[in-house]
C-alpha positions, -999 to +999 in steps of 0.1 A: -015-035+172+017-027+152+019-062+139-018-063+130-015-030+111+016-043+093-001-074+080-033-056+072-013-031+051+005-060+034-028-078+027-045-047+013-015-038-009-012-073-023-050-075-029-051-042-046-022-052-069-038-085-078-071-068-085-054-043-108-036-070-127-067-092-130-093-069-146-073-066-178-083-103-185-120-095-184-143-079-209-147-042-203-183-046-191-172-071-165-145-050-149-167-027-128-170-049-097-132-054-096-126-017-100-152-008-074-136-033-050-102-018-058-112+017-051-130+007-019-100-012-006-078+017-016-099+041+004-097+016+033-060+015+030-059+053+034-076+049+068-052+020+077-021+041+068-034+071+088-040+049+118-006+032+113+013+064+112-006+078+142+000+046+161+037+046+153+041+083+163+021+083+195+014+048+208+036+022+192+064+005+211+099+012+199+117-021+195+154-023+195+168-022+160+177-056+146+205-041+125+234-018+130+254+003+106+246+001+069+219-026+073+200-004+098+202+026+074+190+004+045+161-010+066+150+025+076+153+039+041+133+009+027+105+015+052+104+052+046+104+046+008+075+021+012+055+046+032+062+074+006+053+051-024+021+038-008+010+074+002+018+086-034+000+056-048-031+063-028-031+100-038-028+090-074-057+066-070-079+095-058-067+117-087-075+089-112-111+087-098-114+124-098-101+128-133-126+104-148-159+112-165-178+115-133-150+133-114-158+113-082-143+082-067-168+054-064-165+031-034-188+007-015-191+036+011-204+060-016-189+085-039-161+108-029-164+140-050-134+158-064-124+189-046-106+200-078-116+216-111-118+192-140-086+175-151-077+170-188-077+136-205-039+138-206-038+144-169-059+113-164-036+092-185-006+105-167-021+096-133-029+061-146+005+055-160+023+068-129-001+048-107+008+016-126+046+023-123+044+030-086+023-001-081+050-023-096+077-003-076+058-011-044+055-048-052+093-049-060+102-031-028+078-052-007+093-084-022+128-071-013+114-064+022+100-099+025+132-114+012+153-094+037+131-107+065+136-143+053+174-136+051+174-124+087+153-153+099+171-182+081+206-169+073+214-145+101+191-163+125+184-131+144+146-137+147+136-105+129+107-124+112+096-139+145+092-104+159+066-096+132+045-128+137+015-127+160+024-140+194+007-172+206-007-174+241+009-199+263 
């Protein structure tokens, strides 16, 4: 389950980023389906992150750390930073939807109304700018995470990447 949640998170984050970078190439009238898909997948990612954290805290197996010393500290800090950035990104996504003209977040599941009083236009722009910066930060950190896994697998040859691939039955 841990591995499936990891890869589902990665796939959702990458898809959300690609969608956000794609709609700028479309005419304004043609962006709505991509934005609706983006907000829906963002809402789904909220559920995945909640499940992932609950699984890790209560049910997930603790594997022996692949690193020691400074590498272990760096790996743990990187993971914590990714969790914090993704959680902040998701919160900002909700705030963007809630600070728009309709003050509700549109998804395929329906509208999620804002629990807050109306935001200003300046607040909305701040949320959007911060959301964009954090999105790029997540992609940069996730790329470093992937490169570290490849470094472990092919340079250190300690099978870290192999531990995160689905196991094949006999």
